[in-house]
Phi, psi and omega in degrees: 000320181291322178295322181299313175306313177298314185288326177293318177294330177292319178290325171303305187291321178293325176298313177297319180299313183296315180293327183274331179287322176292324178292319176296311187292318185299309188283312180277330190249308183280321181299319186285336180274344177264338180286122174283125184277338182203184183288321176246018183238093177227137185285327168216124180268089179259141182279342181247036184297324178287321182291320174298320182295317177290315180301320179292317184286344177274004175272347181308307180301338173299319180291321181296315184292319183294311182292328173293314175292328183281350176289344181057039179217127180305319181285324176291327172301309177301319180295320182285325176294321179298316175299315181294315175297326172287325179296316181287329177288341167282318187289338186284321175285337178288313176297317177300320181295310186292321182295314182298322178286327177292317176304312182298322177291338178290317181266000000 
């Protein structure tokens, strides 16, 4: 019984830390380093900038699922599932639109 409680508490805190860390690093550090501010003014010139941006933004639902499961409450778990589904359903059209623009820009 004690092992199960510890593992769920650990997952709860790990999920929350993962979710907050990804959002802080994603919003403040990575997004501003990938956005070009001018023709020759880019903080980091990556060839895979858009793909890196999309891949880091897709890690956030894992933290939501972990914190929902680790709360040891069925309603919080369902809320975590709902929030992860909303996040994923938001990311799919965003990803398709960004990738279609970048594929069009290549040709």
